[in-house]
ZAPA-568120 format. One record per residue (C-alpha): residue number from 1; chain; z, y, x. Coordinates in steps of 0.5 Angstrom, whole numbers. Example, Ala and Ser with C-alpha at 12.3 -4.5 7.8 and 13.67 -1.06 7.14 Angstrom:
BEGIN
- resi; chain; z; y; x
- 1; A; 16; -9; 25
- 2; A; 14; -2; 27
END
This chain:
BEGIN
- resi; chain; z; y; x
- 1; A; 578; 633; 206
- 2; A; 576; 635; 198
- 3; A; 578; 640; 195
- 4; A; 584; 640; 190
- 5; A; 581; 647; 187
- 6; A; 577; 647; 181
- 7; A; 572; 649; 181
- 8; A; 567; 655; 177
- 9; A; 559; 657; 178
- 10; A; 557; 663; 177
- 11; A; 550; 664; 175
- 12; A; 548; 671; 175
- 13; A; 542; 675; 177
- 14; A; 544; 683; 178
- 15; A; 548; 682; 185
- 16; A; 553; 687; 185
- 17; A; 556; 684; 178
- 18; A; 556; 678; 181
- 19; A; 560; 680; 186
- 20; A; 564; 684; 181
- 21; A; 565; 677; 177
- 22; A; 568; 673; 184
- 23; A; 571; 679; 185
- 24; A; 576; 679; 178
- 25; A; 577; 672; 179
- 26; A; 579; 673; 187
- 27; A; 586; 672; 184
- 28; A; 587; 665; 182
- 29; A; 586; 659; 186
- 30; A; 579; 657; 184
- 31; A; 573; 655; 189
- 32; A; 568; 660; 186
- 33; A; 560; 658; 187
- 34; A; 554; 663; 185
- 35; A; 547; 662; 183
- 36; A; 542; 669; 182
- 37; A; 537; 664; 179
- 38; A; 536; 659; 174
- 39; A; 532; 654; 180
- 40; A; 538; 655; 184
- 41; A; 543; 654; 179
- 42; A; 540; 647; 177
- 43; A; 539; 646; 184
- 44; A; 548; 647; 185
- 45; A; 548; 643; 178
- 46; A; 544; 637; 181
- 47; A; 548; 638; 188
- 48; A; 555; 638; 185
- 49; A; 559; 639; 177
- 50; A; 563; 644; 178
- 51; A; 569; 645; 172
- 52; A; 567; 650; 169
- 53; A; 560; 654; 169
- 54; A; 560; 661; 167
- 55; A; 552; 663; 166
- 56; A; 549; 669; 164
- 57; A; 544; 668; 159
- 58; A; 538; 673; 162
- 59; A; 535; 670; 168
- 60; A; 528; 672; 171
- 61; A; 526; 665; 172
- 62; A; 529; 660; 166
- 63; A; 531; 662; 159
- 64; A; 540; 661; 161
- 65; A; 541; 657; 154
- 66; A; 535; 651; 156
- 67; A; 540; 651; 163
- 68; A; 546; 650; 157
- 69; A; 541; 645; 153
- 70; A; 539; 642; 161
- 71; A; 548; 641; 161
- 72; A; 549; 638; 155
- 73; A; 543; 634; 155
- 74; A; 545; 631; 161
- 75; A; 553; 630; 159
- 76; A; 555; 633; 166
- 77; A; 563; 634; 166
- 78; A; 563; 641; 165
- 79; A; 565; 647; 160
- 80; A; 560; 653; 159
- 81; A; 562; 660; 158
- 82; A; 556; 664; 157
- 83; A; 555; 671; 159
- 84; A; 550; 676; 154
- 85; A; 549; 683; 154
- 86; A; 546; 685; 148
- 87; A; 552; 682; 143
- 88; A; 547; 678; 139
- 89; A; 551; 674; 134
- 90; A; 545; 669; 133
- 91; A; 545; 669; 140
- 92; A; 552; 667; 141
- 93; A; 552; 662; 135
- 94; A; 546; 659; 138
- 95; A; 550; 659; 145
- 96; A; 556; 655; 141
- 97; A; 552; 650; 137
- 98; A; 548; 648; 143
- 99; A; 555; 646; 146
- 100; A; 558; 652; 150
- 101; A; 565; 653; 150
- 102; A; 565; 661; 149
- 103; A; 561; 667; 150
- 104; A; 563; 673; 153
- 105; A; 560; 680; 151
- 106; A; 558; 685; 157
- 107; A; 561; 689; 159
- 108; A; 567; 686; 159
- 109; A; 574; 687; 163
- 110; A; 577; 682; 169
- 111; A; 583; 679; 164
- 112; A; 577; 677; 158
- 113; A; 574; 675; 164
- 114; A; 579; 670; 167
- 115; A; 583; 668; 161
- 116; A; 577; 665; 158
- 117; A; 575; 660; 165
- 118; A; 583; 659; 165
- 119; A; 582; 656; 158
- 120; A; 575; 653; 159
- 121; A; 579; 650; 165
- 122; A; 584; 647; 161
- 123; A; 580; 644; 156
- 124; A; 576; 641; 162
- 125; A; 583; 639; 164
- 126; A; 585; 635; 158
- 127; A; 578; 632; 157
- 128; A; 579; 628; 164
- 129; A; 585; 626; 161
- 130; A; 582; 623; 155
- 131; A; 577; 620; 160
- 132; A; 581; 617; 164
- 133; A; 584; 613; 158
- 134; A; 577; 612; 155
- 135; A; 576; 608; 162
- 136; A; 582; 603; 161
- 137; A; 578; 601; 155
- 138; A; 571; 601; 157
- 139; A; 570; 608; 154
- 140; A; 568; 609; 147
- 141; A; 567; 602; 144
- 142; A; 572; 595; 145
- 143; A; 571; 589; 142
- 144; A; 567; 591; 136
- 145; A; 571; 597; 135
- 146; A; 567; 605; 137
- 147; A; 572; 611; 137
- 148; A; 575; 614; 142
- 149; A; 580; 617; 139
- 150; A; 587; 617; 141
- 151; A; 589; 613; 134
- 152; A; 585; 608; 137
- 153; A; 586; 608; 143
- 154; A; 594; 605; 140
- 155; A; 590; 600; 137
- 156; A; 587; 597; 143
- 157; A; 593; 597; 146
- 158; A; 596; 593; 141
- 159; A; 590; 588; 141
- 160; A; 590; 587; 148
- 161; A; 598; 585; 149
- 162; A; 598; 581; 143
- 163; A; 592; 577; 144
- 164; A; 595; 572; 148
- 165; A; 600; 571; 144
- 166; A; 600; 565; 138
- 167; A; 604; 570; 134
- 168; A; 602; 571; 127
- 169; A; 600; 578; 126
- 170; A; 599; 582; 120
- 171; A; 593; 588; 119
- 172; A; 595; 593; 114
- 173; A; 590; 600; 113
- 174; A; 585; 602; 108
- 175; A; 579; 598; 105
- 176; A; 574; 600; 111
- 177; A; 578; 601; 116
- 178; A; 575; 595; 120
- 179; A; 581; 589; 119
- 180; A; 577; 584; 120
- 181; A; 573; 586; 125
- 182; A; 581; 588; 128
- 183; A; 582; 579; 127
- 184; A; 576; 578; 130
- 185; A; 578; 582; 137
- 186; A; 584; 578; 137
- 187; A; 580; 573; 136
- 188; A; 575; 574; 142
- 189; A; 581; 576; 148
- 190; A; 585; 570; 146
- 191; A; 584; 564; 149
- 192; A; 582; 560; 143
- 193; A; 575; 564; 144
- 194; A; 572; 557; 144
- 195; A; 575; 556; 138
- 196; A; 572; 557; 130
- 197; A; 575; 564; 127
- 198; A; 575; 562; 120
- 199; A; 575; 568; 115
- 200; A; 577; 567; 108
- 201; A; 578; 573; 103
- 202; A; 583; 572; 98
- 203; A; 582; 577; 93
- 204; A; 575; 573; 93
- 205; A; 577; 567; 90
- 206; A; 579; 565; 83
- 207; A; 588; 563; 84
- 208; A; 586; 556; 81
- 209; A; 581; 555; 87
- 210; A; 586; 558; 92
- 211; A; 590; 551; 94
- 212; A; 582; 548; 95
- 213; A; 579; 553; 99
- 214; A; 585; 554; 103
- 215; A; 587; 546; 104
- 216; A; 582; 543; 102
- 217; A; 581; 536; 97
- 218; A; 579; 529; 95
- 219; A; 573; 527; 92
- 220; A; 576; 526; 84
- 221; A; 581; 531; 85
- 222; A; 579; 535; 79
- 223; A; 573; 537; 74
- 224; A; 568; 539; 79
- 225; A; 570; 535; 86
- 226; A; 565; 531; 87
- 227; A; 566; 530; 94
- 228; A; 571; 531; 100
- 229; A; 573; 537; 102
- 230; A; 576; 540; 108
- 231; A; 579; 547; 107
- 232; A; 578; 554; 111
- 233; A; 586; 551; 115
- 234; A; 583; 545; 117
- 235; A; 576; 548; 120
- 236; A; 580; 554; 123
- 237; A; 584; 548; 127
- 238; A; 584; 550; 135
- 239; A; 582; 556; 132
- 240; A; 584; 562; 128
- 241; A; 584; 563; 121
- 242; A; 584; 570; 117
- 243; A; 587; 571; 111
- 244; A; 584; 578; 109
- 245; A; 587; 582; 102
- 246; A; 593; 577; 103
- 247; A; 596; 580; 98
- 248; A; 593; 578; 93
- 249; A; 595; 572; 92
- 250; A; 600; 569; 87
- 251; A; 608; 568; 88
- 252; A; 607; 561; 86
- 253; A; 602; 560; 91
- 254; A; 606; 563; 96
- 255; A; 611; 559; 98
- 256; A; 605; 553; 99
- 257; A; 603; 558; 104
- 258; A; 610; 559; 107
- 259; A; 611; 551; 107
- 260; A; 604; 551; 111
- 261; A; 606; 556; 116
- 262; A; 612; 553; 118
- 263; A; 610; 545; 119
- 264; A; 604; 546; 121
- 265; A; 602; 542; 117
- 266; A; 596; 541; 111
- 267; A; 596; 537; 105
- 268; A; 589; 536; 101
- 269; A; 589; 538; 93
- 270; A; 588; 530; 91
- 271; A; 592; 527; 97
- 272; A; 599; 524; 100
- 273; A; 599; 525; 107
- 274; A; 600; 531; 111
- 275; A; 594; 532; 117
- 276; A; 597; 537; 123
- 277; A; 593; 543; 125
- 278; A; 594; 548; 130
- 279; A; 592; 554; 128
- 280; A; 594; 562; 129
- 281; A; 595; 566; 123
- 282; A; 592; 573; 123
- 283; A; 593; 576; 116
- 284; A; 591; 583; 113
- 285; A; 592; 587; 106
- 286; A; 590; 595; 103
- 287; A; 597; 594; 100
- 288; A; 603; 597; 104
- 289; A; 607; 590; 104
- 290; A; 614; 592; 104
- 291; A; 613; 596; 97
- 292; A; 610; 589; 95
- 293; A; 615; 586; 97
- 294; A; 620; 591; 94
- 295; A; 616; 590; 87
- 296; A; 617; 582; 87
- 297; A; 609; 581; 88
- 298; A; 610; 578; 95
- 299; A; 616; 573; 98
- 300; A; 620; 577; 103
- 301; A; 621; 569; 106
- 302; A; 613; 570; 107
- 303; A; 613; 577; 110
- 304; A; 618; 576; 115
- 305; A; 614; 569; 117
- 306; A; 607; 573; 117
- 307; A; 610; 580; 120
- 308; A; 611; 578; 127
- 309; A; 606; 583; 130
- 310; A; 604; 589; 125
- 311; A; 597; 593; 127
- 312; A; 596; 599; 122
- 313; A; 589; 601; 122
- 314; A; 587; 608; 122
- 315; A; 583; 611; 116
- 316; A; 577; 615; 119
- 317; A; 580; 622; 117
- 318; A; 586; 622; 121
- 319; A; 581; 620; 127
- 320; A; 579; 626; 129
- 321; A; 572; 626; 132
- 322; A; 570; 619; 132
- 323; A; 567; 620; 126
- 324; A; 561; 623; 130
- 325; A; 560; 618; 135
- 326; A; 561; 612; 129
- 327; A; 554; 616; 125
- 328; A; 551; 617; 132
- 329; A; 552; 609; 134
- 330; A; 550; 607; 126
- 331; A; 544; 612; 127
- 332; A; 541; 608; 134
- 333; A; 543; 601; 130
- 334; A; 539; 603; 123
- 335; A; 533; 606; 126
- 336; A; 532; 601; 131
- 337; A; 533; 596; 126
- 338; A; 528; 600; 121
- 339; A; 523; 602; 126
- 340; A; 525; 609; 125
- 341; A; 525; 615; 129
- 342; A; 532; 620; 129
- 343; A; 534; 623; 136
- 344; A; 539; 626; 133
- 345; A; 544; 629; 128
- 346; A; 544; 637; 126
- 347; A; 550; 641; 127
- 348; A; 551; 643; 120
- 349; A; 551; 636; 118
- 350; A; 556; 634; 125
- 351; A; 561; 639; 121
- 352; A; 560; 636; 114
- 353; A; 562; 630; 116
- 354; A; 568; 633; 120
- 355; A; 570; 635; 113
- 356; A; 569; 629; 108
- 357; A; 576; 626; 106
- 358; A; 571; 619; 108
- 359; A; 575; 615; 103
- 360; A; 571; 610; 104
- 361; A; 572; 610; 111
- 362; A; 568; 606; 115
- 363; A; 564; 602; 110
- 364; A; 562; 610; 106
- 365; A; 560; 612; 113
- 366; A; 555; 606; 115
- 367; A; 552; 607; 108
- 368; A; 551; 614; 109
- 369; A; 547; 613; 115
- 370; A; 544; 607; 112
- 371; A; 541; 611; 106
- 372; A; 540; 617; 110
- 373; A; 536; 612; 114
- 374; A; 532; 608; 109
- 375; A; 531; 615; 105
- 376; A; 528; 619; 110
- 377; A; 524; 620; 116
- 378; A; 528; 624; 121
- 379; A; 527; 626; 127
- 380; A; 534; 630; 126
- 381; A; 539; 627; 121
- 382; A; 539; 635; 116
- 383; A; 544; 637; 111
- 384; A; 539; 636; 106
- 385; A; 538; 628; 108
- 386; A; 546; 628; 105
- 387; A; 548; 625; 100
- 388; A; 550; 629; 93
- 389; A; 557; 629; 94
- 390; A; 557; 633; 100
- 391; A; 553; 638; 97
- 392; A; 557; 638; 90
- 393; A; 564; 640; 93
- 394; A; 562; 646; 96
- 395; A; 565; 644; 102
- 396; A; 566; 649; 107
- 397; A; 562; 653; 113
- 398; A; 563; 658; 119
- 399; A; 561; 664; 115
- 400; A; 566; 661; 110
- 401; A; 572; 661; 114
- 402; A; 570; 667; 117
- 403; A; 571; 670; 110
- 404; A; 578; 668; 111
- 405; A; 584; 673; 108
- 406; A; 586; 677; 114
- 407; A; 593; 673; 118
- 408; A; 600; 676; 116
- 409; A; 606; 676; 120
- 410; A; 609; 669; 118
- 411; A; 615; 672; 118
- 412; A; 615; 678; 115
- 413; A; 616; 676; 107
- 414; A; 623; 672; 105
- 415; A; 622; 666; 103
- 416; A; 622; 664; 96
- 417; A; 630; 663; 94
- 418; A; 632; 666; 100
- 419; A; 633; 673; 100
- 420; A; 637; 676; 105
- 421; A; 633; 671; 110
- 422; A; 627; 673; 112
- 423; A; 624; 666; 113
- 424; A; 617; 663; 111
- 425; A; 615; 656; 108
- 426; A; 613; 652; 113
- 427; A; 607; 651; 110
- 428; A; 605; 659; 109
- 429; A; 607; 659; 117
- 430; A; 602; 654; 118
- 431; A; 597; 657; 114
- 432; A; 598; 664; 118
- 433; A; 597; 661; 124
- 434; A; 590; 657; 123
- 435; A; 587; 664; 120
- 436; A; 590; 667; 125
- 437; A; 587; 664; 131
- 438; A; 580; 663; 126
- 439; A; 580; 671; 126
- 440; A; 582; 672; 133
- 441; A; 576; 667; 135
- 442; A; 571; 670; 131
- 443; A; 570; 665; 126
- 444; A; 569; 660; 131
- 445; A; 573; 653; 128
- 446; A; 573; 648; 135
- 447; A; 575; 655; 139
- 448; A; 581; 655; 133
- 449; A; 582; 648; 134
- 450; A; 582; 648; 142
- 451; A; 587; 654; 141
- 452; A; 592; 651; 138
- 453; A; 590; 644; 140
- 454; A; 589; 640; 135
- 455; A; 582; 638; 132
- 456; A; 577; 641; 128
- 457; A; 577; 636; 123
- 458; A; 584; 638; 122
- 459; A; 583; 646; 121
- 460; A; 577; 644; 116
- 461; A; 581; 638; 113
- 462; A; 586; 644; 111
- 463; A; 581; 650; 110
- 464; A; 579; 645; 104
- 465; A; 585; 643; 100
- 466; A; 586; 650; 101
- 467; A; 580; 652; 97
- 468; A; 581; 646; 93
- 469; A; 588; 647; 91
END
């Protein structure tokens, strides 16, 4: 029977130290394996991947960082804690950039090792939960979407549940978040998948032509109508009609759209008879539809007809580390299209991407990666390849994080206007907690984020907003 204990592999070439480290972890409910050489460690990792690896950098036969690189290259599901005896900041930074969870400098106490291993085990347990959720949706991709963040997992669930229905879906989200991708996913997963998917961008059609584009017209109906024309609704018969940017429709035409949705019949411009149409309606807008109704720009009765199943697509800045997953995806795709060889993205570029607000969302990221692939040759994406706006904003780096003011007691000073109570505003408390975590983690924002149980991008955005303010 397999053991339920979490497994730790300690790699240390000095026997006396190895025994001491094992004794440090003896009081914890762990299964501890050991290796005294790099060769033995690699063999052990090939046989069974532990939850945590405690790795001494200075081994007699293999450089410790090479083992770390091998673990990350093979994407082994384990966290690595690096041990170094020289206390070199550069070595520690290199280890963290290669993907180490944390580092410890010799000599260290039993508590230091136990706490670090405990944190690494908790990180691994959390990743297992996330990986389990990802398995429900085909790992990191879903029907044209790329993303594994909780925000996107929620979107995937709604799409899966709503796809089989004929109910109207109302998609909202900023420009560039993937509203048409969402509509196509709903169509592909529905029982109408073999039927047509017709998309109509309401913002791209002149107001006086929208009725003809949607419902069609007969020859001679108006100047320029030289032939009969089927509109988008008739072309979508038996399938899905996607009305993008529906908020751009004029209020007078909205009444005709409502009548079409209620009756299920189309009347072409210049024609007296009506034609039955079987379509599923999906619509989208980058505006707040309720605000549009309140302002009188969108009919309330039409809104409630369309707003049966709402799907709100999150902005890229709210999707945690999905930006890195998407960047890698686009880099591979565009490099293949252009015959370029790119092997990856430098760590400082990843940090810059996490800090960037991405006002244009996924579409902006696509353009950035496409520009890099077209104008440069690689093999890795470096900070020099990023567009000017990434450099002009003076974005923060780890060095800037280390220069953050010393943490203060959140409750040490009275809040503004509260002369009798020692209460600080919540925003100041949060800021102090973030600075304290960064300082205790020696300037490592990823480690500080893990300790605070938030995404690194959340800290980067907070520091960026404070600096710009």
